[in-house]
C-alpha positions in Angstrom: -11.3 37.4 2.7 -13.5 40.3 2.0 -11.7 41.1 -1.2 -13.4 38.3 -2.8 -16.6 40.2 -3.0 -17.7 43.7 -4.0 -20.5 43.2 -1.2 -20.3 40.7 1.8 -23.2 38.1 1.1 -25.7 37.5 4.1 -26.5 34.8 6.2 -29.7 33.0 7.1 -31.1 29.9 8.1 -29.1 27.0 7.1 -27.0 29.5 5.1 -23.3 30.6 6.2 -22.7 32.3 3.2 -21.5 35.4 5.1 -18.6 33.3 6.4 -17.8 31.3 3.2 -14.4 32.0 1.5 -14.1 30.5 -2.0 -10.5 29.3 -1.2 -10.8 27.7 2.2 -14.7 27.2 2.8 -15.9 28.1 6.2 -13.1 28.6 8.3 -14.3 31.2 11.0 -17.9 32.0 12.3 -19.4 34.2 14.7 -19.4 33.6 18.5 -23.2 33.3 18.4 -22.9 30.7 15.4 -20.3 28.8 17.6 -22.3 28.8 20.7 -25.5 27.4 19.0 -23.4 24.6 17.5 -21.9 23.8 21.0 -25.5 23.8 22.5 -26.4 21.3 19.7 -23.3 19.0 20.5 -24.1 19.1 24.1 -27.7 17.8 23.5 -26.2 14.9 21.3 -24.1 13.6 24.0 -26.8 13.8 26.7 -28.4 11.0 24.7 -26.2 8.8 26.6 -24.0 7.4 23.9 -20.8 5.5 24.6 -18.7 6.1 21.7 -17.6 8.8 19.3 -16.9 6.8 16.4 -13.7 5.3 18.1 -13.4 2.2 16.3 -14.1 3.7 12.7 -11.5 6.3 13.2 -9.3 3.5 14.5 -9.8 1.4 11.2 -9.2 4.5 9.0 -5.8 5.0 10.8 -4.9 1.4 10.3 -5.3 1.0 14.0 -2.6 3.5 14.5 0.2 1.3 13.2 2.3 4.3 12.4 2.3 5.1 16.0 3.3 1.7 16.9 6.3 1.9 14.5 7.1 5.3 16.0 7.3 3.6 19.5 6.6 6.1 22.0 3.8 8.7 22.9 5.5 10.9 25.4 3.6 13.9 27.0 0.0 13.7 25.1 -2.5 16.4 24.6 -5.9 15.8 22.9 -8.0 18.7 21.6 -11.8 18.3 21.3 -11.5 15.2 23.7 -15.5 14.9 23.6 -16.7 12.8 26.5 -15.2 9.7 25.4 -11.7 10.7 24.1 -9.9 9.1 21.3 -6.6 8.8 23.4 -7.8 5.8 25.3 -8.4 4.0 22.0 -5.0 4.9 20.7 -3.3 3.8 23.7 -5.3 0.5 23.7 -4.6 -0.3 19.8 -0.8 0.7 19.9 0.0 -0.8 23.5 2.0 2.7 24.2 1.5 4.2 27.3 1.9 8.2 27.6 3.9 10.2 30.1 0.9 12.5 30.7 -2.4 13.1 29.1 -3.9 16.8 28.8 -7.5 16.8 27.6 -9.0 20.2 26.3 -12.6 20.1 25.9 -14.8 23.1 26.3 -17.9 21.0 27.5 -15.7 18.9 30.0 -17.7 20.1 33.1 -21.0 19.3 31.5 -19.8 15.7 30.4 -18.5 14.9 33.8 -21.8 15.6 35.3 -24.1 14.4 32.7 -22.8 11.7 30.5 -22.8 8.5 32.1 -20.1 6.9 30.2 -17.7 9.7 30.1 -14.1 8.3 30.1 -13.0 11.1 32.7 -15.6 10.9 34.9 -13.7 10.7 37.9 -11.5 13.5 37.1 -8.8 11.6 35.1 -8.4 8.8 32.6 -8.0 5.4 34.5 -4.5 4.8 35.5 -3.0 7.8 33.5 -1.5 11.2 34.6 -4.4 13.6 33.4 -5.1 17.3 33.3 -8.5 18.4 32.1 -8.8 21.8 30.6 -12.5 22.9 30.0 -11.7 25.8 27.5 -12.2 26.3 23.7 -9.2 25.9 21.8 -9.2 29.7 20.9 -8.6 30.4 24.7 -6.2 27.6 25.4 -3.0 29.1 27.1 0.1 28.1 25.6 2.7 27.6 28.3 4.5 24.4 27.1 4.8 21.8 24.2 4.0 18.3 23.9 5.3 15.0 22.3 1.7 13.9 20.7 -1.1 16.0 19.6 -4.3 14.1 19.1 -6.7 16.3 16.9 -9.4 14.0 15.6 -12.7 15.5 14.1 -12.4 18.7 16.2 -11.5 21.4 14.0 -15.1 21.5 12.7 -16.4 22.3 15.9 -14.3 25.4 16.8 -15.1 29.1 16.2 -11.7 30.0 14.1 -10.1 27.0 12.3 -7.0 29.1 11.6 -6.3 30.0 15.0 -7.2 26.5 16.1 -4.4 25.3 13.8 -1.8 27.7 15.2 -2.6 26.5 18.5 -2.3 22.7 17.6 1.0 23.7 15.6 2.4 25.8 18.6 1.6 22.9 21.0 3.7 20.3 19.3 7.5 19.9 19.8 9.8 19.9 16.7 9.7 16.3 15.7 6.5 15.5 17.7 3.7 13.6 16.4 0.3 15.1 15.4 -2.5 12.5 14.7 -5.2 14.5 12.6 -8.6 13.8 11.2 -11.1 16.1 9.8 -13.7 16.2 7.0 -13.2 18.5 4.2 -16.1 19.7 1.9 -15.1 20.2 -1.8 -18.5 21.0 -3.2 -19.9 23.1 -0.2 -20.8 26.7 -0.9 -22.0 28.0 2.3 -25.5 26.7 2.0 -26.8 23.3 3.4 -29.7 21.5 1.5 -29.3 18.0 2.7 -28.7 17.6 6.5 -29.7 20.3 8.7 -28.6 18.4 11.9 -24.8 18.4 10.3 -25.2 22.4 9.8 -26.4 22.7 13.3 -23.5 20.7 14.9 -20.5 21.7 12.6 -20.1 25.3 11.6 -16.6 24.9 10.3 -16.7 23.4 6.7 -13.3 23.5 5.1 -12.1 22.7 1.6 -9.5 20.4 0.5 -7.0 23.3 0.2 -7.1 24.1 3.7 -6.1 20.3 4.6 -3.1 20.5 2.4 -1.8 23.9 3.9 -2.1 22.2 7.2 0.0 19.2 6.3 3.0 21.4 4.8 4.6 21.8 8.1 4.7 18.0 8.5 6.3 14.8 7.2 3.6 12.5 6.7 3.9 9.0 8.2 0.3 7.8 7.4 -2.4 9.2 5.1 -5.8 8.0 3.9 -8.8 9.8 2.3 -12.4 8.3 2.6 -15.3 9.6 0.6 -18.1 9.9 3.3 -21.9 9.7 2.8 -22.6 13.6 2.6 -20.2 14.0 0.0 -17.5 15.2 2.1 -14.0 13.6 2.3 -12.7 12.3 5.6 -8.6 13.0 5.7 -6.7 10.8 8.3 -3.1 11.7 8.6 -0.5 11.2 11.1 2.7 13.5 10.6 6.0 14.5 12.3 6.4 18.3 12.8 9.2 19.6 10.8 12.3 21.3 12.5 12.3 23.9 9.7 9.3 25.9 9.1 7.9 26.0 5.4 8.1 29.8 5.2 12.0 29.6 5.8 12.3 27.0 3.3 10.3 28.9 0.6 12.5 31.9 1.1 15.5 30.0 0.5 14.1 28.4 -2.6 13.4 32.2 -3.7 16.8 33.2 -3.1 18.4 29.9 -5.0 16.0 30.5 -7.9 17.1 34.2 -8.3 20.8 33.2 -8.0 20.1 30.6 -10.6 18.2 32.7 -13.0 21.1 35.6 -12.5 23.6 32.9 -13.5 21.8 32.1 -16.6 21.2 35.5 -17.6 24.7 36.6 -17.2 25.8 33.8 -19.6 23.6 35.3 -22.2 20.4 32.9 -22.1 17.2 34.7 -23.1 14.1 35.3 -20.8 12.2 32.1 -21.5 15.6 30.0 -20.5 16.2 32.3 -17.3 12.8 31.5 -15.6 11.4 28.0 -15.2 7.7 27.0 -15.3 7.5 26.3 -11.4 8.9 29.6 -10.5 8.8 32.7 -12.8 10.3 35.6 -10.4 6.4 36.5 -9.7 4.6 33.7 -8.2 5.7 31.2 -5.6 2.6 29.1 -5.1 3.6 26.3 -7.2 7.3 26.3 -5.7 5.9 26.1 -2.3 3.7 23.2 -3.0 6.4 21.3 -4.9 8.6 22.0 -1.8 6.2 20.8 0.8 6.3 17.3 -0.9 9.9 17.3 -1.9 10.8 18.0 1.9 8.7 14.9 3.3 11.1 12.8 5.4 10.8 9.7 3.3 11.6 11.4 -0.1 15.1 10.7 -0.8 15.2 9.7 -4.3 13.6 11.9 -7.3 13.0 11.2 -10.8 12.0 13.8 -13.2 11.3 14.0 -16.8 12.2 17.4 -18.4 15.4 18.9 -17.0 15.7 21.8 -19.4 17.1 24.6 -17.6 17.4 22.9 -14.1 14.9 25.0 -12.3 12.7 22.1 -10.7 16.1 20.4 -9.7 17.2 23.5 -8.0 13.7 23.6 -6.0 14.2 19.8 -5.0 17.8 20.3 -3.9 16.9 23.2 -1.8 14.1 21.0 -0.1 16.3 17.9 0.4 20.1 18.9 -0.3 21.1 15.2 0.4 18.8 13.7 -2.1 19.5 11.9 -5.2 18.0 13.1 -8.4 17.6 11.3 -11.7 16.8 13.6 -14.6 15.5 12.5 -18.0 15.9 15.1 -20.9 15.7 15.1 -24.5 18.2 17.9 -25.0 15.6 19.9 -27.0 17.7 22.9 -25.6 21.1 21.2 -25.4 23.3 24.5 -24.7 20.9 25.4 -21.8 20.5 22.0 -20.3 24.5 21.4 -20.6 25.1 24.8 -18.7 22.4 24.2 -16.2 23.5 20.8 -15.4 27.0 22.0 -14.9 25.6 24.2 -12.1 23.4 22.0 -10.3 25.7 19.0 -10.3 28.2 21.3 -8.2 25.3 21.3 -5.5 24.0 18.0 -5.4 23.8 14.5 -6.4 22.2 14.9 -9.9 22.5 12.3 -12.7 21.2 13.6 -15.9 20.1 11.1 -18.6 19.8 12.2 -22.3 17.3 11.1 -24.8 13.6 10.4 -25.4 12.0 9.8 -22.0 9.6 7.2 -23.4 12.4 4.8 -24.1 15.1 6.2 -21.7 13.1 5.5 -18.6 12.5 2.0 -19.8 16.1 1.5 -20.3 16.6 3.0 -16.8 14.3 0.7 -15.1 15.9 -2.3 -16.7 19.5 -1.2 -15.9 18.8 0.0 -12.3 16.4 -2.5 -10.8 17.2 -1.5 -7.4 16.3 2.2 -7.9 12.9 3.3 -7.2 11.6 6.7 -6.9 9.8 8.7 -4.1 9.1 11.9 -5.9 8.2 11.8 -9.6 8.2 15.0 -11.5 6.5 15.0 -15.0 7.4 17.9 -17.0 8.5 16.4 -20.5 7.0 16.8 -23.9 3.4 18.3 -23.6 1.8 17.0 -27.0 0.8 13.9 -28.5 1.0 10.8 -26.3 4.2 11.8 -24.7 2.7 12.7 -21.3 0.6 9.6 -21.3 3.6 7.6 -22.2 5.7 9.1 -19.5 3.4 8.4 -16.6 3.0 4.7 -18.0 6.8 4.2 -17.8 7.5 6.1 -14.7 5.1 4.0 -12.5 7.5 0.9 -12.7 10.1 2.8 -10.9 7.6 4.3 -8.3 8.3 3.5 -4.6 5.7 3.4 -1.9 4.8 5.8 -1.0 5.3 8.1 -3.7 4.1 11.5 -4.9 3.8 12.4 -8.6 4.3 16.3 -9.5 2.7 17.2 -12.9 3.4 20.5 -14.5 1.1 22.2 -16.8 -2.1 20.1 -15.9 -4.8 22.2 -17.9 -7.7 20.9 -20.0 -7.6 23.5 -22.5 -4.2 24.9 -22.7 -2.3 21.6 -22.1 -4.9 19.0 -23.4 -2.3 16.1 -23.9 -1.2 16.6 -20.2 -4.6 16.7 -19.0 -5.8 13.7 -21.0 -2.9 11.6 -20.2 -3.4 12.1 -16.4 -7.3 11.2 -16.9 -6.4 8.1 -18.7 -4.2 6.6 -15.9 -6.8 7.8 -13.3 -9.6 6.0 -15.3 -7.4 2.8 -15.3 -7.0 3.1 -11.4 -3.3 3.3 -11.4 -3.0 7.1 -10.4 -4.9 8.8 -7.8 -5.5 12.7 -8.2 -4.8 14.2 -4.9 -4.8 18.0 -5.6 -5.0 20.6 -8.4 -3.1 23.8 -7.8 -3.4 26.9 -9.7 -1.6 30.4 -9.8 -3.2 33.6 -9.7 -1.3 34.7 -12.8 -1.0 33.5 -16.5 2.7 32.8 -17.5 3.7 33.0 -21.2 0.1 33.4 -22.3 -1.2 30.2 -20.6 -3.1 29.4 -17.3 -0.4 28.2 -14.6 -1.9 24.8 -13.2 -0.4 21.6 -12.0 -1.5 18.5 -10.5 -0.4 16.5 -7.4 -0.8 12.8 -7.8 0.3 9.4 -6.5 0.6 5.9 -8.0 -1.5 3.3 -6.5 -0.1 -0.1 -7.6 0.1 -3.8 -6.8 2.6 -6.4 -6.3 1.6 -9.9 -6.9 3.4 -12.9 -5.1 3.2 -16.4 -6.4 5.0 -19.4 -4.8 6.2 -22.3 -6.6 8.0 -25.6 -6.0 7.0 -27.6 -9.0 8.6 -27.5 -12.3 5.1 -28.8 -13.8 3.4 -25.5 -13.1 5.8 -23.4 -15.1 3.1 -23.0 -17.9 0.5 -22.0 -15.5 2.5 -19.6 -13.8 3.5 -18.2 -17.4 -0.3 -18.0 -18.4 -0.8 -16.0 -14.8 2.1 -13.6 -15.8 0.7 -12.9 -19.2 -2.5 -11.7 -17.9 -1.3 -9.9 -14.8 1.6 -8.0 -16.3 -0.3 -6.1 -18.8 -2.7 -4.8 -16.1 -2.3 -1.2 -15.5 -2.2 -1.6 -11.6 0.3 -4.3 -11.5 3.8 -3.0 -11.1 5.7 -6.2 -10.4 5.3 -9.8 -10.1 7.4 -11.8 -7.8 7.7 -15.7 -8.4 8.9 -17.5 -5.0 10.9 -20.5 -6.1 11.4 -22.9 -3.0 14.4 -25.2 -3.2 18.2 -25.3 -3.4 18.1 -26.2 -7.2 17.2 -23.1 -9.2 16.0 -24.5 -12.7 16.6 -22.5 -16.0 13.0 -22.8 -16.7 11.9 -20.8 -13.7 15.0 -18.3 -14.0 13.7 -17.4 -17.4 10.5 -16.2 -16.1 12.3 -12.8 -15.1 12.1 -9.9 -17.5 12.2 -6.3 -16.9 9.4 -3.8 -17.4 8.6 -2.6 -20.9 5.2 -1.2 -20.9 4.2 -4.3 -18.7 5.2 -5.3 -15.1 8.6 -6.3 -14.0 8.8 -10.0 -13.2 11.5 -11.0 -10.4 12.2 -14.6 -9.5 13.5 -15.0 -6.0 15.0 -18.0 -5.1 15.1 -19.4 -1.6 17.3 -22.4 -0.6 14.9 -23.8 2.2 11.3 -25.1 1.0 8.7 -23.1 3.0 5.6 -21.5 2.0 6.4 -19.0 4.8 8.8 -17.6 2.1 5.9 -15.7 0.3 5.3 -13.6 3.4 9.0 -12.4 3.6 9.0 -8.6 4.7 12.3 -8.3 3.0 11.0 -9.0 -0.4 11.6 -6.2 -2.9 8.0 -4.8 -2.7 7.4 -1.1 -3.8 3.7 -0.9 -3.7 1.1 -0.7 -0.9 -1.0 -3.6 -1.9 0.0 -7.1 -2.1 -1.8 -10.0 -3.8 -1.0 -13.5 -3.2 -1.7 -16.4 -5.6 -1.3 -19.9 -6.0 0.7 -21.5 -8.8 -2.2 -23.5 -9.9 -5.0 -20.6 -10.6 -6.4 -19.1 -13.6 -7.3 -15.5 -13.2 -8.8 -12.7 -15.6 -8.0 -9.0 -15.7 -11.3 -8.3 -13.9 -10.0 -10.5 -11.1 -7.4 -7.9 -10.3 -9.5 -5.0 -11.2 -12.3 -6.2 -8.5 -9.7 -7.2 -5.7 -7.7 -4.0 -6.0 -10.7 -1.7 -6.0 -12.2 -3.4 -2.9 -8.8 -3.2 -1.1 -8.4 0.6 -1.9 -11.6 1.3 -0.3 -10.3 0.3 2.9 -6.6 -1.1 3.1 -6.8 -2.0 6.8 -8.5 -5.5 6.1 -7.5 -8.7 4.8 -9.4 -10.0 1.6 -9.6 -12.9 -0.5 -11.7 -14.3 -3.7 -10.8 -17.8 -2.3 -13.1 -20.6 -1.4 -14.7 -20.8 2.1 -13.9 -22.9 4.8 -14.9 -23.7 8.3 -12.5 -24.1 10.8 -13.6 -25.3 14.4 -13.0 -27.7 17.3 -14.9 -30.1 15.2 -13.3 -29.9 11.8 -12.0 -28.4 8.7 -15.0 -28.4 6.0 -15.8 -26.6 2.7 -18.4 -23.8 3.4 -20.1 -21.5 1.0 -19.6 -17.8 1.8 -22.5 -16.4 3.5 -23.0 -19.5 5.8 -22.3 -18.7 9.4 -19.5 -21.2 9.8 -17.5 -19.7 7.0 -14.5 -18.1 8.9 -11.6 -18.7 6.6 -10.9 -18.3 2.8 -8.2 -20.0 0.7 -5.2 -17.8 0.0 -6.0 -15.9 -3.1 -5.3 -12.6 -0.7 -5.0 -9.1 -1.3 -3.6 -7.0 1.6 -1.4 -4.1 2.8 2.5 -4.9 2.7 2.6 -3.9 6.4 0.9 -7.0 7.0 4.0 -9.2 6.1 5.9 -7.5 8.8 3.2 -7.9 11.6 3.0 -11.7 10.6 6.8 -12.0 10.8 7.3 -10.2 14.0 9.7 -11.6 16.4 7.0 -12.6 18.8 5.6 -14.9 16.1 8.6 -16.6 15.1 7.7 -19.8 17.3 4.5 -20.0 15.4 6.3 -19.6 12.1 8.4 -22.1 12.9 5.7 -24.5 14.2 3.9 -24.0 10.8 7.2 -24.9 8.9 7.3 -28.2 10.5 3.6 -29.2 9.4 3.0 -31.2 6.4 -0.4 -29.8 6.3 1.0 -26.5 5.0 -1.2 -24.2 7.0 1.1 -21.1 6.6 -2.3 -19.7 5.0 -4.4 -20.2 8.3 -1.6 -18.9 10.4 -1.2 -15.5 8.4 -5.0 -15.1 8.3 -5.2 -15.5 12.1 -2.3 -13.2 13.1 -3.8 -10.6 10.9 -7.4 -11.0 12.1 -6.1 -10.6 15.6 -4.1 -7.5 14.9 -6.9 -5.7 13.0 -9.7 -7.1 15.0 -11.5 -8.0 11.7 -12.5 -11.2 10.2 -11.4 -12.0 6.6 -13.5 -10.1 3.8 -14.7 -12.2 0.8 -14.4 -10.5 -2.8 -16.7 -11.9 -5.6 -13.8 -12.0 -8.1 -13.5 -14.9 -10.8 -10.7 -17.4 -10.6 -10.3 -20.9 -11.6 -8.6 -23.6 -9.4 -7.0 -26.0 -11.8 -6.9 -28.8 -9.3 -3.5 -30.0 -10.1 -1.8 -32.7 -8.2 0.0 -31.4 -5.2 -0.3 -30.6 -1.6 -3.8 -30.1 -1.6 -4.7 -33.6 -3.0 -2.7 -35.4 -0.2 -4.5 -38.0 2.0 -5.6 -37.0 5.5 -4.9 -33.3 4.5 -8.0 -32.1 6.2 -7.5 -33.8 9.5 -3.8 -32.3 9.4 -5.2 -28.9 8.9 -7.6 -29.2 11.7 -4.8 -30.1 14.1 -2.8 -27.4 12.8 -5.4 -24.6 13.0 -6.4 -25.5 16.4 -2.8 -25.3 17.5 -2.5 -21.8 16.0 -5.7 -20.5 17.5 -4.4 -21.9 20.9 -0.9 -20.2 20.3 -2.5 -16.9 19.5 -5.5 -17.0 21.7 -7.8 -16.0 18.8 -10.3 -17.6 17.0 -11.2 -16.5 13.3 -14.9 -15.0 13.1 -17.4 -15.2 10.4 -16.2 -14.0 7.2 -18.0 -10.9 5.7 -18.5 -9.9 2.0 -17.7 -6.8 0.1 -18.4 -5.7 -3.4 -15.9 -5.1 -6.2 
């Protein structure tokens, strides 16, 4: 660290410059600085609070749904437990019971004695086999490993973040689960000017790079970033510890790359062909980062634009030998590409697609409608509109989750790549996660790359009436060209499948794919089928008699992205109570339901369709009131412990003859809603409003 300066800068009042490192932020402080922060922390909890943002953390972890799917806790250790712990909230939200719990908290004795609401005041957590260790993590004695490690908002309280992370990593069994949250400070320079209380409490302030470095030993099961009020970024993730450390993987990659280069050199290829951009024989930083994403557990299908000499393909096969790689190349160096392809296809499942990527990716998406890519590598032509068009076409084959690796991302050296990325980011379809750079120049240009992900939306529209084909066609015309819409699913309910509906299907071609799914049974519950071919995180549910605008989609998607753990709608308000089912303007106390112009996370489909809800779904199917929307909203509200959230987005209800105009519909909706609430033992609470 000291090599960064000719002279170590000094510290002072609200100034930690002497501890600051330009790559990682403040990762280690003096014992005196740490002890002062511990004293401030102690004083905070003596104010007799009762929670440490437990519900806020739960929301940002999507109520720990990833742990519920994993299905077990085993032996649990929580670092930085504080007086209230996050463990108890996790056990409550998931319904999972641990085999044992160990709490590591340096101020544990003080909290037991002086904090009335301390959760382990009697020496243990209620009903759980508990061990309390009142030591700093730096002094934590490593004598065993655990199945689950909880480390929520604790790193900023330690003295040495690097040592703390080593302790966390070593405490976890291979294959074990880490629940991690910390705040990262991309703009912090060691001097606090806005909030001195924050400075006193939290000596450690890390950069985003530290957070990425931490995650490289894990397969991520859940991830979310949250911009917070002081300009910092709250980073929430749940990961499974890999069995093979990243250092071993990078060593293997270096060996494989050198072997690949040696074969090319032996066969007469020049220096520019021997070494690829992601590994040049001098610097491993980009290779290490690409491998960390390529080795994610869920990464099985790779799509890359720009095969050339096969160097990135070698990296992906090193990280995931059993993966499938679809590689697009224009054959600008046909002899090199043919020779390199002959090498790599012997060691892995690599399919090379020849031709201009801006047309070949579109043709591929149309011909292989079932192939979606977990890792997408963009390294094709670097000039004109090629980078932008590659990113446009590849989003229609992006899976969820996905990672996009973009080589040569530099504003001055590679402006077309930089501008192409910027255009998709500004449209909202691409999220830039991280920009990496090498310490060297390669072939006269600065080595820089970007890590991104597509953020996309699937629209579901249920139909059962041929009279509405023209209205659905109009909706498709608006939605299919929106930059965040990947696919539109039309649900046709009924045994007869008319040609007029079948003709709505079309492959992506600079616009969204439209797929018609035919169900033989007529049920509005079909639109909540978790087996629908959805490859995005966000799902928007629309009726077949709505008029929407591009701004409708932008507004709803923007609100959802800020907090995907909630159920949103821009539909009209209703009041459901024992006394009736009536219209209610949003903002009125009685409003607790919104008509189904909804946007939500795709996982909600699985939650609604769980086996335990099957009697409810069967009941809803038997009701002429068609109250599936009330059932879905109530199930999700109970699961998330949130009301519905209203978004002020434009739509026009065309009020066509159909279900909504049936006589006595409101009375039947009342009866159905009351039965749903009784079945679930849950009542919808008052709707809240959010902005676009």
